[in-house]
Structure formats: C-alpha cells, structure tokens
PDB file with one MODEL, atoms N, CA, C and O in Angstrom:
MODEL        1
ATOM      1  N   MET A   1     -27.941  13.606  58.037  1.00  0.00           N
ATOM      2  CA  MET A   1     -28.293  13.199  59.045  1.00  0.00           C
ATOM      3  C   MET A   1     -27.854  11.868  59.139  1.00  0.00           C
ATOM      4  O   MET A   1     -28.249  11.029  58.329  1.00  0.00           O
ATOM      5  N   GLN A   2     -26.748  11.476  60.428  1.00  0.00           N
ATOM      6  CA  GLN A   2     -26.339  10.345  60.814  1.00  0.00           C
ATOM      7  C   GLN A   2     -26.728   9.478  61.636  1.00  0.00           C
ATOM      8  O   GLN A   2     -26.678   9.755  62.835  1.00  0.00           O
ATOM      9  N   PHE A   3     -27.154   8.363  61.256  1.00  0.00           N
ATOM     10  CA  PHE A   3     -27.727   7.509  62.457  1.00  0.00           C
ATOM     11  C   PHE A   3     -26.500   6.530  63.095  1.00  0.00           C
ATOM     12  O   PHE A   3     -25.504   6.406  62.382  1.00  0.00           O
ATOM     13  N   GLN A   4     -26.513   5.940  64.194  1.00  0.00           N
ATOM     14  CA  GLN A   4     -25.613   5.027  64.809  1.00  0.00           C
ATOM     15  C   GLN A   4     -26.310   3.731  64.723  1.00  0.00           C
ATOM     16  O   GLN A   4     -27.324   3.419  65.349  1.00  0.00           O
ATOM     17  N   VAL A   5     -25.575   2.921  63.772  1.00  0.00           N
ATOM     18  CA  VAL A   5     -25.934   1.267  63.812  1.00  0.00           C
ATOM     19  C   VAL A   5     -25.255   0.452  64.579  1.00  0.00           C
ATOM     20  O   VAL A   5     -24.030   0.338  64.627  1.00  0.00           O
ATOM     21  N   PRO A   6     -26.484  -0.430  65.512  1.00  0.00           N
ATOM     22  CA  PRO A   6     -26.021  -1.303  66.147  1.00  0.00           C
ATOM     23  C   PRO A   6     -24.922  -2.103  65.709  1.00  0.00           C
ATOM     24  O   PRO A   6     -24.678  -2.332  64.525  1.00  0.00           O
ATOM     25  N   GLN A   7     -24.101  -2.629  66.919  1.00  0.00           N
ATOM     26  CA  GLN A   7     -23.100  -3.808  66.361  1.00  0.00           C
ATOM     27  C   GLN A   7     -22.948  -4.596  67.579  1.00  0.00           C
ATOM     28  O   GLN A   7     -23.159  -4.285  68.751  1.00  0.00           O
ATOM     29  N   PHE A   8     -22.405  -6.030  66.884  1.00  0.00           N
ATOM     30  CA  PHE A   8     -22.863  -6.993  67.614  1.00  0.00           C
ATOM     31  C   PHE A   8     -24.062  -7.374  68.097  1.00  0.00           C
ATOM     32  O   PHE A   8     -24.328  -7.249  69.292  1.00  0.00           O
ATOM     33  N   ILE A   9     -24.853  -7.844  67.274  1.00  0.00           N
ATOM     34  CA  ILE A   9     -26.694  -7.702  67.388  1.00  0.00           C
ATOM     35  C   ILE A   9     -26.567  -9.243  67.377  1.00  0.00           C
ATOM     36  O   ILE A   9     -27.627  -9.783  67.695  1.00  0.00           O
ATOM     37  N   GLU A  10     -25.221 -10.385  67.006  1.00  0.00           N
ATOM     38  CA  GLU A  10     -25.401 -11.840  67.365  1.00  0.00           C
ATOM     39  C   GLU A  10     -25.283 -12.228  68.511  1.00  0.00           C
ATOM     40  O   GLU A  10     -25.629 -13.375  68.794  1.00  0.00           O
ATOM     41  N   THR A  11     -24.763 -11.367  69.465  1.00  0.00           N
ATOM     42  CA  THR A  11     -24.017 -11.864  70.358  1.00  0.00           C
ATOM     43  C   THR A  11     -25.206 -11.367  71.703  1.00  0.00           C
ATOM     44  O   THR A  11     -25.529 -10.204  71.943  1.00  0.00           O
ATOM     45  N   GLU A  12     -25.736 -12.697  72.491  1.00  0.00           N
ATOM     46  CA  GLU A  12     -26.511 -12.824  73.238  1.00  0.00           C
ATOM     47  C   GLU A  12     -25.992 -11.548  74.552  1.00  0.00           C
ATOM     48  O   GLU A  12     -24.806 -11.295  74.767  1.00  0.00           O
ATOM     49  N   ASP A  13     -27.045 -10.943  75.229  1.00  0.00           N
ATOM     50  CA  ASP A  13     -26.639  -9.814  76.402  1.00  0.00           C
ATOM     51  C   ASP A  13     -26.292 -10.671  77.508  1.00  0.00           C
ATOM     52  O   ASP A  13     -26.910 -11.733  77.583  1.00  0.00           O
ATOM     53  N   ARG A  14     -25.406 -10.407  78.395  1.00  0.00           N
ATOM     54  CA  ARG A  14     -24.676 -11.118  79.493  1.00  0.00           C
ATOM     55  C   ARG A  14     -25.742 -10.185  80.703  1.00  0.00           C
ATOM     56  O   ARG A  14     -25.777  -8.975  80.923  1.00  0.00           O
ATOM     57  N   ILE A  15     -26.439 -11.186  81.250  1.00  0.00           N
ATOM     58  CA  ILE A  15     -27.489 -10.439  82.220  1.00  0.00           C
ATOM     59  C   ILE A  15     -26.855 -10.821  83.561  1.00  0.00           C
ATOM     60  O   ILE A  15     -26.730  -9.826  84.274  1.00  0.00           O
ATOM     61  N   ILE A  16     -26.395 -12.001  84.152  1.00  0.00           N
ATOM     62  CA  ILE A  16     -26.457 -12.246  85.219  1.00  0.00           C
ATOM     63  C   ILE A  16     -25.120 -12.630  85.380  1.00  0.00           C
ATOM     64  O   ILE A  16     -24.869 -13.834  85.308  1.00  0.00           O
ATOM     65  N   GLY A  17     -24.222 -11.836  85.581  1.00  0.00           N
ATOM     66  CA  GLY A  17     -22.425 -12.093  85.786  1.00  0.00           C
ATOM     67  C   GLY A  17     -22.146 -12.226  84.270  1.00  0.00           C
ATOM     68  O   GLY A  17     -22.748 -11.619  83.385  1.00  0.00           O
ATOM     69  N   PRO A  18     -21.141 -13.111  84.109  1.00  0.00           N
ATOM     70  CA  PRO A  18     -20.766 -13.406  82.967  1.00  0.00           C
ATOM     71  C   PRO A  18     -22.006 -14.755  81.946  1.00  0.00           C
ATOM     72  O   PRO A  18     -21.736 -15.325  80.888  1.00  0.00           O
ATOM     73  N   LEU A  19     -23.012 -14.850  82.598  1.00  0.00           N
ATOM     74  CA  LEU A  19     -23.961 -15.949  82.292  1.00  0.00           C
ATOM     75  C   LEU A  19     -24.939 -15.275  80.930  1.00  0.00           C
ATOM     76  O   LEU A  19     -24.978 -14.046  80.987  1.00  0.00           O
ATOM     77  N   THR A  20     -25.545 -15.747  80.005  1.00  0.00           N
ATOM     78  CA  THR A  20     -26.968 -15.126  79.322  1.00  0.00           C
ATOM     79  C   THR A  20     -27.844 -15.872  80.034  1.00  0.00           C
ATOM     80  O   THR A  20     -27.677 -16.931  80.640  1.00  0.00           O
ATOM     81  N   LEU A  21     -28.794 -15.194  79.886  1.00  0.00           N
ATOM     82  CA  LEU A  21     -30.190 -15.568  80.384  1.00  0.00           C
ATOM     83  C   LEU A  21     -30.751 -17.104  80.092  1.00  0.00           C
ATOM     84  O   LEU A  21     -31.539 -17.716  80.813  1.00  0.00           O
ATOM     85  N   LYS A  22     -30.329 -17.436  79.225  1.00  0.00           N
ATOM     86  CA  LYS A  22     -30.746 -19.058  79.032  1.00  0.00           C
ATOM     87  C   LYS A  22     -29.656 -19.984  79.520  1.00  0.00           C
ATOM     88  O   LYS A  22     -29.994 -21.042  80.051  1.00  0.00           O
ATOM     89  N   GLN A  23     -28.368 -19.677  79.385  1.00  0.00           N
ATOM     90  CA  GLN A  23     -27.279 -20.191  80.134  1.00  0.00           C
ATOM     91  C   GLN A  23     -27.806 -20.349  81.947  1.00  0.00           C
ATOM     92  O   GLN A  23     -27.682 -21.413  82.554  1.00  0.00           O
ATOM     93  N   PHE A  24     -28.276 -19.320  82.461  1.00  0.00           N
ATOM     94  CA  PHE A  24     -28.647 -19.014  84.059  1.00  0.00           C
ATOM     95  C   PHE A  24     -29.874 -20.123  84.147  1.00  0.00           C
ATOM     96  O   PHE A  24     -29.904 -21.091  84.907  1.00  0.00           O
ATOM     97  N   GLY A  25     -30.964 -19.709  83.097  1.00  0.00           N
ATOM     98  CA  GLY A  25     -31.948 -21.001  83.495  1.00  0.00           C
ATOM     99  C   GLY A  25     -31.689 -22.422  83.104  1.00  0.00           C
ATOM    100  O   GLY A  25     -32.071 -23.309  83.868  1.00  0.00           O
ATOM    101  N   PHE A  26     -31.118 -22.704  82.067  1.00  0.00           N
ATOM    102  CA  PHE A  26     -30.463 -24.280  82.376  1.00  0.00           C
ATOM    103  C   PHE A  26     -29.781 -24.596  83.343  1.00  0.00           C
ATOM    104  O   PHE A  26     -29.881 -25.789  83.628  1.00  0.00           O
ATOM    105  N   ILE A  27     -28.771 -23.702  84.302  1.00  0.00           N
ATOM    106  CA  ILE A  27     -28.042 -24.076  85.433  1.00  0.00           C
ATOM    107  C   ILE A  27     -29.500 -23.913  86.118  1.00  0.00           C
ATOM    108  O   ILE A  27     -30.145 -24.955  86.005  1.00  0.00           O
ATOM    109  N   ALA A  28     -30.179 -22.900  86.788  1.00  0.00           N
ATOM    110  CA  ALA A  28     -30.952 -23.098  87.683  1.00  0.00           C
ATOM    111  C   ALA A  28     -32.074 -24.181  87.686  1.00  0.00           C
ATOM    112  O   ALA A  28     -32.488 -24.571  88.778  1.00  0.00           O
ATOM    113  N   VAL A  29     -32.581 -24.678  86.563  1.00  0.00           N
ATOM    114  CA  VAL A  29     -33.311 -25.580  86.611  1.00  0.00           C
ATOM    115  C   VAL A  29     -32.546 -27.248  86.768  1.00  0.00           C
ATOM    116  O   VAL A  29     -32.987 -28.232  87.361  1.00  0.00           O
ATOM    117  N   GLY A  30     -31.670 -27.135  86.237  1.00  0.00           N
ATOM    118  CA  GLY A  30     -30.556 -28.190  86.734  1.00  0.00           C
ATOM    119  C   GLY A  30     -30.406 -28.351  87.763  1.00  0.00           C
ATOM    120  O   GLY A  30     -30.830 -29.476  88.029  1.00  0.00           O
ATOM    121  N   PHE A  31     -29.876 -27.693  88.930  1.00  0.00           N
ATOM    122  CA  PHE A  31     -29.160 -27.365  90.293  1.00  0.00           C
ATOM    123  C   PHE A  31     -31.007 -27.606  91.310  1.00  0.00           C
ATOM    124  O   PHE A  31     -31.252 -28.164  92.380  1.00  0.00           O
ATOM    125  N   GLY A  32     -31.687 -27.063  90.563  1.00  0.00           N
ATOM    126  CA  GLY A  32     -33.162 -26.830  91.131  1.00  0.00           C
ATOM    127  C   GLY A  32     -33.961 -28.474  91.340  1.00  0.00           C
ATOM    128  O   GLY A  32     -34.587 -28.808  92.345  1.00  0.00           O
ATOM    129  N   ILE A  33     -33.740 -29.301  90.152  1.00  0.00           N
ATOM    130  CA  ILE A  33     -34.056 -30.589  89.956  1.00  0.00           C
ATOM    131  C   ILE A  33     -33.331 -31.141  91.094  1.00  0.00           C
ATOM    132  O   ILE A  33     -33.902 -31.855  91.919  1.00  0.00           O
ATOM    133  N   SER A  34     -32.375 -30.907  91.155  1.00  0.00           N
ATOM    134  CA  SER A  34     -31.315 -31.886  92.276  1.00  0.00           C
ATOM    135  C   SER A  34     -31.619 -31.516  93.609  1.00  0.00           C
ATOM    136  O   SER A  34     -31.579 -32.290  94.565  1.00  0.00           O
ATOM    137  N   PHE A  35     -31.971 -30.122  93.658  1.00  0.00           N
ATOM    138  CA  PHE A  35     -32.597 -29.598  95.335  1.00  0.00           C
ATOM    139  C   PHE A  35     -33.677 -30.416  95.863  1.00  0.00           C
ATOM    140  O   PHE A  35     -33.799 -30.782  97.032  1.00  0.00           O
ATOM    141  N   PHE A  36     -34.565 -30.705  94.735  1.00  0.00           N
ATOM    142  CA  PHE A  36     -35.732 -30.977  95.140  1.00  0.00           C
ATOM    143  C   PHE A  36     -35.398 -32.603  95.237  1.00  0.00           C
ATOM    144  O   PHE A  36     -36.065 -32.972  96.203  1.00  0.00           O
ATOM    145  N   LEU A  37     -34.671 -33.781  94.689  1.00  0.00           N
ATOM    146  CA  LEU A  37     -34.507 -34.684  94.571  1.00  0.00           C
ATOM    147  C   LEU A  37     -33.825 -35.204  95.815  1.00  0.00           C
ATOM    148  O   LEU A  37     -33.901 -36.366  96.212  1.00  0.00           O
ATOM    149  N   PHE A  38     -32.950 -33.930  96.559  1.00  0.00           N
ATOM    150  CA  PHE A  38     -32.151 -34.503  97.979  1.00  0.00           C
ATOM    151  C   PHE A  38     -33.261 -34.494  98.874  1.00  0.00           C
ATOM    152  O   PHE A  38     -32.929 -34.645 100.050  1.00  0.00           O
ATOM    153  N   PHE A  39     -34.514 -34.358  98.656  1.00  0.00           N
ATOM    154  CA  PHE A  39     -35.252 -34.350  99.784  1.00  0.00           C
ATOM    155  C   PHE A  39     -36.048 -35.711  99.680  1.00  0.00           C
ATOM    156  O   PHE A  39     -36.527 -36.170 100.717  1.00  0.00           O
ATOM    157  N   PHE A  40     -36.234 -36.456  98.351  1.00  0.00           N
ATOM    158  CA  PHE A  40     -36.822 -37.502  98.147  1.00  0.00           C
ATOM    159  C   PHE A  40     -35.995 -38.889  97.747  1.00  0.00           C
ATOM    160  O   PHE A  40     -36.549 -39.882  97.275  1.00  0.00           O
ATOM    161  N   LEU A  41     -34.402 -38.769  98.053  1.00  0.00           N
ATOM    162  CA  LEU A  41     -33.887 -40.155  97.533  1.00  0.00           C
ATOM    163  C   LEU A  41     -32.670 -39.917  98.519  1.00  0.00           C
ATOM    164  O   LEU A  41     -32.266 -38.852  98.986  1.00  0.00           O
ATOM    165  N   ASN A  42     -31.996 -41.762  98.785  1.00  0.00           N
ATOM    166  CA  ASN A  42     -31.101 -41.767  99.703  1.00  0.00           C
ATOM    167  C   ASN A  42     -29.900 -41.017  99.113  1.00  0.00           C
ATOM    168  O   ASN A  42     -29.748 -40.747  97.922  1.00  0.00           O
ATOM    169  N   LEU A  43     -29.239 -40.781  99.916  1.00  0.00           N
ATOM    170  CA  LEU A  43     -27.764 -39.922  99.778  1.00  0.00           C
ATOM    171  C   LEU A  43     -27.341 -40.353  98.303  1.00  0.00           C
ATOM    172  O   LEU A  43     -27.315 -39.716  97.250  1.00  0.00           O
ATOM    173  N   PHE A  44     -27.017 -41.684  98.623  1.00  0.00           N
ATOM    174  CA  PHE A  44     -25.999 -42.244  97.869  1.00  0.00           C
ATOM    175  C   PHE A  44     -26.678 -42.065  95.975  1.00  0.00           C
ATOM    176  O   PHE A  44     -26.031 -41.733  94.982  1.00  0.00           O
ATOM    177  N   LEU A  45     -27.897 -42.370  96.062  1.00  0.00           N
ATOM    178  CA  LEU A  45     -28.509 -42.422  94.764  1.00  0.00           C
ATOM    179  C   LEU A  45     -28.910 -40.944  94.154  1.00  0.00           C
ATOM    180  O   LEU A  45     -29.162 -40.758  92.963  1.00  0.00           O
ATOM    181  N   TRP A  46     -28.925 -39.914  95.180  1.00  0.00           N
ATOM    182  CA  TRP A  46     -29.002 -38.446  95.295  1.00  0.00           C
ATOM    183  C   TRP A  46     -27.765 -37.872  94.642  1.00  0.00           C
ATOM    184  O   TRP A  46     -27.904 -37.136  93.665  1.00  0.00           O
ATOM    185  N   ILE A  47     -26.598 -38.150  95.101  1.00  0.00           N
ATOM    186  CA  ILE A  47     -25.401 -37.975  94.540  1.00  0.00           C
ATOM    187  C   ILE A  47     -25.123 -38.437  93.075  1.00  0.00           C
ATOM    188  O   ILE A  47     -24.645 -37.606  92.303  1.00  0.00           O
ATOM    189  N   PHE A  48     -25.402 -39.762  92.617  1.00  0.00           N
ATOM    190  CA  PHE A  48     -25.358 -39.885  91.433  1.00  0.00           C
ATOM    191  C   PHE A  48     -26.244 -39.491  90.587  1.00  0.00           C
ATOM    192  O   PHE A  48     -25.725 -39.341  89.481  1.00  0.00           O
ATOM    193  N   LEU A  49     -27.358 -39.251  90.602  1.00  0.00           N
ATOM    194  CA  LEU A  49     -28.212 -38.746  90.232  1.00  0.00           C
ATOM    195  C   LEU A  49     -27.852 -36.729  89.832  1.00  0.00           C
ATOM    196  O   LEU A  49     -28.132 -36.015  88.870  1.00  0.00           O
ATOM    197  N   ALA A  50     -27.319 -36.549  90.807  1.00  0.00           N
ATOM    198  CA  ALA A  50     -27.594 -35.236  90.616  1.00  0.00           C
ATOM    199  C   ALA A  50     -26.101 -34.586  89.952  1.00  0.00           C
ATOM    200  O   ALA A  50     -25.933 -33.418  89.604  1.00  0.00           O
ATOM    201  N   LEU A  51     -25.211 -35.573  89.900  1.00  0.00           N
ATOM    202  CA  LEU A  51     -24.205 -35.595  89.005  1.00  0.00           C
ATOM    203  C   LEU A  51     -24.453 -35.843  87.542  1.00  0.00           C
ATOM    204  O   LEU A  51     -23.685 -35.491  86.647  1.00  0.00           O
ATOM    205  N   ILE A  52     -25.316 -36.326  87.415  1.00  0.00           N
ATOM    206  CA  ILE A  52     -25.460 -36.853  85.622  1.00  0.00           C
ATOM    207  C   ILE A  52     -26.680 -35.573  85.397  1.00  0.00           C
ATOM    208  O   ILE A  52     -26.681 -35.209  84.221  1.00  0.00           O
ATOM    209  N   ILE A  53     -27.630 -34.878  86.202  1.00  0.00           N
ATOM    210  CA  ILE A  53     -28.352 -34.289  85.701  1.00  0.00           C
ATOM    211  C   ILE A  53     -27.716 -32.827  85.851  1.00  0.00           C
ATOM    212  O   ILE A  53     -28.316 -31.982  85.187  1.00  0.00           O
ATOM    213  N   ASN A  54     -26.764 -32.417  86.492  1.00  0.00           N
ATOM    214  CA  ASN A  54     -25.959 -31.510  86.828  1.00  0.00           C
ATOM    215  C   ASN A  54     -25.021 -31.188  85.368  1.00  0.00           C
ATOM    216  O   ASN A  54     -24.629 -30.181  84.779  1.00  0.00           O
ATOM    217  N   THR A  55     -24.934 -32.540  85.197  1.00  0.00           N
ATOM    218  CA  THR A  55     -23.623 -32.656  84.157  1.00  0.00           C
ATOM    219  C   THR A  55     -24.641 -32.371  82.540  1.00  0.00           C
ATOM    220  O   THR A  55     -24.091 -31.883  81.553  1.00  0.00           O
ATOM    221  N   ILE A  56     -25.712 -32.657  82.537  1.00  0.00           N
ATOM    222  CA  ILE A  56     -26.726 -32.747  81.395  1.00  0.00           C
ATOM    223  C   ILE A  56     -26.855 -31.215  81.401  1.00  0.00           C
ATOM    224  O   ILE A  56     -26.370 -30.694  80.396  1.00  0.00           O
ATOM    225  N   PHE A  57     -27.326 -30.477  82.183  1.00  0.00           N
ATOM    226  CA  PHE A  57     -28.126 -28.920  82.271  1.00  0.00           C
ATOM    227  C   PHE A  57     -26.775 -27.928  81.925  1.00  0.00           C
ATOM    228  O   PHE A  57     -26.918 -26.825  81.398  1.00  0.00           O
ATOM    229  N   LEU A  58     -25.496 -28.467  82.288  1.00  0.00           N
ATOM    230  CA  LEU A  58     -24.379 -27.398  82.065  1.00  0.00           C
ATOM    231  C   LEU A  58     -23.854 -27.600  80.904  1.00  0.00           C
ATOM    232  O   LEU A  58     -23.285 -26.703  80.282  1.00  0.00           O
ATOM    233  N   SER A  59     -23.992 -28.873  80.453  1.00  0.00           N
ATOM    234  CA  SER A  59     -23.468 -29.192  78.846  1.00  0.00           C
ATOM    235  C   SER A  59     -24.603 -28.145  78.299  1.00  0.00           C
ATOM    236  O   SER A  59     -24.112 -27.146  77.771  1.00  0.00           O
ATOM    237  N   LEU A  60     -25.740 -28.185  78.324  1.00  0.00           N
ATOM    238  CA  LEU A  60     -26.934 -27.732  77.547  1.00  0.00           C
ATOM    239  C   LEU A  60     -26.619 -26.269  77.683  1.00  0.00           C
ATOM    240  O   LEU A  60     -27.040 -25.579  76.755  1.00  0.00           O
ATOM    241  N   ALA A  61     -25.824 -25.510  78.856  1.00  0.00           N
ATOM    242  CA  ALA A  61     -25.759 -24.339  78.881  1.00  0.00           C
ATOM    243  C   ALA A  61     -24.527 -23.854  78.205  1.00  0.00           C
ATOM    244  O   ALA A  61     -24.516 -22.689  77.805  1.00  0.00           O
ATOM    245  N   PHE A  62     -23.579 -24.548  78.046  1.00  0.00           N
ATOM    246  CA  PHE A  62     -21.796 -23.796  77.889  1.00  0.00           C
ATOM    247  C   PHE A  62     -21.657 -24.665  76.507  1.00  0.00           C
ATOM    248  O   PHE A  62     -21.300 -24.051  75.501  1.00  0.00           O
ATOM    249  N   ILE A  63     -21.899 -25.932  76.426  1.00  0.00           N
ATOM    250  CA  ILE A  63     -21.305 -26.644  74.930  1.00  0.00           C
ATOM    251  C   ILE A  63     -22.043 -26.015  73.551  1.00  0.00           C
ATOM    252  O   ILE A  63     -23.240 -25.905  73.285  1.00  0.00           O
ATOM    253  N   LYS A  64     -20.527 -25.551  72.580  1.00  0.00           N
ATOM    254  CA  LYS A  64     -21.160 -25.662  71.258  1.00  0.00           C
ATOM    255  C   LYS A  64     -21.136 -26.374  70.202  1.00  0.00           C
ATOM    256  O   LYS A  64     -19.922 -26.360  69.997  1.00  0.00           O
ATOM    257  N   VAL A  65     -21.641 -27.086  69.242  1.00  0.00           N
ATOM    258  CA  VAL A  65     -20.959 -27.751  68.128  1.00  0.00           C
ATOM    259  C   VAL A  65     -21.025 -26.834  67.097  1.00  0.00           C
ATOM    260  O   VAL A  65     -22.042 -26.180  66.865  1.00  0.00           O
ATOM    261  N   ASN A  66     -19.789 -26.731  66.334  1.00  0.00           N
ATOM    262  CA  ASN A  66     -19.597 -26.126  65.344  1.00  0.00           C
ATOM    263  C   ASN A  66     -20.036 -24.581  65.289  1.00  0.00           C
ATOM    264  O   ASN A  66     -19.992 -23.952  64.232  1.00  0.00           O
ATOM    265  N   GLY A  67     -20.509 -23.949  66.635  1.00  0.00           N
ATOM    266  CA  GLY A  67     -20.692 -23.135  66.903  1.00  0.00           C
ATOM    267  C   GLY A  67     -22.244 -22.726  67.055  1.00  0.00           C
ATOM    268  O   GLY A  67     -22.635 -21.586  67.309  1.00  0.00           O
ATOM    269  N   ILE A  68     -23.051 -23.846  66.856  1.00  0.00           N
ATOM    270  CA  ILE A  68     -24.124 -23.711  67.527  1.00  0.00           C
ATOM    271  C   ILE A  68     -24.443 -24.328  68.505  1.00  0.00           C
ATOM    272  O   ILE A  68     -23.806 -25.324  68.848  1.00  0.00           O
ATOM    273  N   PRO A  69     -25.860 -23.731  69.410  1.00  0.00           N
ATOM    274  CA  PRO A  69     -25.889 -24.082  70.962  1.00  0.00           C
ATOM    275  C   PRO A  69     -26.216 -25.190  70.984  1.00  0.00           C
ATOM    276  O   PRO A  69     -26.929 -25.564  70.053  1.00  0.00           O
ATOM    277  N   LEU A  70     -25.866 -26.095  71.961  1.00  0.00           N
ATOM    278  CA  LEU A  70     -26.514 -27.688  72.205  1.00  0.00           C
ATOM    279  C   LEU A  70     -27.801 -27.668  72.096  1.00  0.00           C
ATOM    280  O   LEU A  70     -28.349 -28.412  71.283  1.00  0.00           O
ATOM    281  N   PRO A  71     -28.467 -26.877  72.835  1.00  0.00           N
ATOM    282  CA  PRO A  71     -30.148 -27.132  72.562  1.00  0.00           C
ATOM    283  C   PRO A  71     -30.545 -27.252  70.986  1.00  0.00           C
ATOM    284  O   PRO A  71     -31.254 -28.137  70.508  1.00  0.00           O
ATOM    285  N   GLN A  72     -30.035 -26.349  70.396  1.00  0.00           N
ATOM    286  CA  GLN A  72     -30.441 -26.108  68.954  1.00  0.00           C
ATOM    287  C   GLN A  72     -29.904 -27.310  68.217  1.00  0.00           C
ATOM    288  O   GLN A  72     -30.578 -27.805  67.314  1.00  0.00           O
ATOM    289  N   VAL A  73     -28.795 -27.779  68.532  1.00  0.00           N
ATOM    290  CA  VAL A  73     -28.269 -29.190  67.700  1.00  0.00           C
ATOM    291  C   VAL A  73     -29.195 -30.353  68.267  1.00  0.00           C
ATOM    292  O   VAL A  73     -29.671 -31.147  67.456  1.00  0.00           O
ATOM    293  N   VAL A  74     -29.514 -30.509  69.824  1.00  0.00           N
ATOM    294  CA  VAL A  74     -30.429 -31.662  69.978  1.00  0.00           C
ATOM    295  C   VAL A  74     -31.881 -31.513  69.506  1.00  0.00           C
ATOM    296  O   VAL A  74     -32.576 -32.507  69.297  1.00  0.00           O
ATOM    297  N   MET A  75     -32.395 -30.087  69.316  1.00  0.00           N
ATOM    298  CA  MET A  75     -33.814 -30.378  68.808  1.00  0.00           C
ATOM    299  C   MET A  75     -33.534 -30.077  67.201  1.00  0.00           C
ATOM    300  O   MET A  75     -34.415 -29.444  66.620  1.00  0.00           O
ATOM    301  N   ALA A  76     -32.720 -30.363  66.673  1.00  0.00           N
ATOM    302  CA  ALA A  76     -32.526 -30.534  64.989  1.00  0.00           C
ATOM    303  C   ALA A  76     -32.544 -32.038  64.736  1.00  0.00           C
ATOM    304  O   ALA A  76     -33.104 -32.634  63.816  1.00  0.00           O
ATOM    305  N   ALA A  77     -31.593 -32.680  66.048  1.00  0.00           N
ATOM    306  CA  ALA A  77     -31.515 -34.355  66.189  1.00  0.00           C
ATOM    307  C   ALA A  77     -32.929 -34.769  66.018  1.00  0.00           C
ATOM    308  O   ALA A  77     -33.299 -35.425  65.044  1.00  0.00           O
ATOM    309  N   ILE A  78     -33.693 -34.392  66.946  1.00  0.00           N
ATOM    310  CA  ILE A  78     -35.160 -35.127  67.387  1.00  0.00           C
ATOM    311  C   ILE A  78     -35.894 -34.851  66.429  1.00  0.00           C
ATOM    312  O   ILE A  78     -36.609 -35.750  65.986  1.00  0.00           O
ATOM    313  N   GLY A  79     -35.929 -33.669  65.893  1.00  0.00           N
ATOM    314  CA  GLY A  79     -36.660 -33.359  64.651  1.00  0.00           C
ATOM    315  C   GLY A  79     -36.397 -34.444  63.318  1.00  0.00           C
ATOM    316  O   GLY A  79     -37.234 -34.988  62.597  1.00  0.00           O
ATOM    317  N   TYR A  80     -34.972 -34.524  63.297  1.00  0.00           N
ATOM    318  CA  TYR A  80     -34.773 -35.451  62.029  1.00  0.00           C
ATOM    319  C   TYR A  80     -35.234 -36.391  62.379  1.00  0.00           C
ATOM    320  O   TYR A  80     -36.237 -36.527  61.679  1.00  0.00           O
ATOM    321  N   PHE A  81     -35.132 -37.562  63.358  1.00  0.00           N
ATOM    322  CA  PHE A  81     -35.023 -38.963  63.850  1.00  0.00           C
ATOM    323  C   PHE A  81     -36.728 -38.810  63.769  1.00  0.00           C
ATOM    324  O   PHE A  81     -37.253 -39.759  63.187  1.00  0.00           O
ATOM    325  N   TRP A  82     -37.759 -37.659  64.311  1.00  0.00           N
ATOM    326  CA  TRP A  82     -39.213 -38.054  64.592  1.00  0.00           C
ATOM    327  C   TRP A  82     -39.872 -37.955  63.234  1.00  0.00           C
ATOM    328  O   TRP A  82     -40.724 -38.784  62.915  1.00  0.00           O
ATOM    329  N   LYS A  83     -39.522 -37.000  62.441  1.00  0.00           N
ATOM    330  CA  LYS A  83     -39.940 -36.579  60.996  1.00  0.00           C
ATOM    331  C   LYS A  83     -39.948 -37.626  60.197  1.00  0.00           C
ATOM    332  O   LYS A  83     -38.860 -38.203  60.192  1.00  0.00           O
ATOM    333  N   PRO A  84     -40.971 -38.224  59.334  1.00  0.00           N
ATOM    334  CA  PRO A  84     -40.920 -39.294  58.457  1.00  0.00           C
ATOM    335  C   PRO A  84     -40.207 -38.685  57.311  1.00  0.00           C
ATOM    336  O   PRO A  84     -40.206 -37.468  57.122  1.00  0.00           O
ATOM    337  N   LYS A  85     -39.636 -39.487  56.591  1.00  0.00           N
ATOM    338  CA  LYS A  85     -38.866 -39.377  55.418  1.00  0.00           C
ATOM    339  C   LYS A  85     -39.226 -40.041  54.337  1.00  0.00           C
ATOM    340  O   LYS A  85     -39.386 -41.251  54.497  1.00  0.00           O
ATOM    341  N   PHE A  86     -39.448 -39.491  53.000  1.00  0.00           N
ATOM    342  CA  PHE A  86     -39.865 -39.548  52.109  1.00  0.00           C
ATOM    343  C   PHE A  86     -38.979 -39.570  50.849  1.00  0.00           C
ATOM    344  O   PHE A  86     -38.805 -38.457  50.354  1.00  0.00           O
ATOM    345  N   TYR A  87     -38.425 -40.531  50.271  1.00  0.00           N
ATOM    346  CA  TYR A  87     -37.356 -40.463  49.399  1.00  0.00           C
ATOM    347  C   TYR A  87     -37.814 -40.842  47.730  1.00  0.00           C
ATOM    348  O   TYR A  87     -38.599 -41.743  47.433  1.00  0.00           O
ATOM    349  N   LEU A  88     -37.323 -40.192  47.032  1.00  0.00           N
ATOM    350  CA  LEU A  88     -38.268 -40.318  45.646  1.00  0.00           C
ATOM    351  C   LEU A  88     -37.398 -40.563  44.566  1.00  0.00           C
ATOM    352  O   LEU A  88     -36.984 -39.666  43.832  1.00  0.00           O
ATOM    353  N   TRP A  89     -37.037 -42.063  44.420  1.00  0.00           N
ATOM    354  CA  TRP A  89     -35.951 -41.843  43.005  1.00  0.00           C
ATOM    355  C   TRP A  89     -36.575 -42.015  41.582  1.00  0.00           C
ATOM    356  O   TRP A  89     -37.364 -42.897  41.242  1.00  0.00           O
ATOM    357  N   LYS A  90     -36.044 -40.955  40.780  1.00  0.00           N
ATOM    358  CA  LYS A  90     -36.813 -41.622  39.493  1.00  0.00           C
ATOM    359  C   LYS A  90     -35.467 -41.877  38.491  1.00  0.00           C
ATOM    360  O   LYS A  90     -35.613 -42.383  37.378  1.00  0.00           O
TER     361      LYS A  90
ENDMDL
END
C-alpha cells in the first residue's frame, strides 16, 4: 500500500491573492488604524502618522531577517531584554 507524503509543509498557504493570512492581517490592521485616525486628526498629522504606522505594519508583514519573519524576531528581542539574566561564573 502506498501513501502520498505531503511536501512543502514549511510554506504557508496563500489565502488572499499572493498574501498569507498573517500578512493580510498585518496589512489590514495597519490600514484600519490609519483609517480610524483619519477621522480624529488634522490632515497633515494624519499623513505623518499613517506613513509611520503603515510602514511598521508592512515591514511586519513582509520583512524576514535571516529567513525568520520579523514578528518572531521582535518577540525574541522583547523576551531577551525583558527576562532577567543570571550569570554564574565558577
């Protein structure tokens, strides 16, 4: 009896066009925040903040550092700086 072995199990499924669900979620959250800020801020302040917010969320969606997604790198950095360090030297 032969069984078919799944391949490419490390790659995420493309759900919405060329984007994965995580990438689409980051982009949607960034543009959603910008959309709501549009109604509460002055136009020039909104443009400035929207550029910053959308740049951050687009980089979270697409940038990889040494093959590791940026959100995972950010969480590792926060964990490294947040956790106490105890060094014992003998």
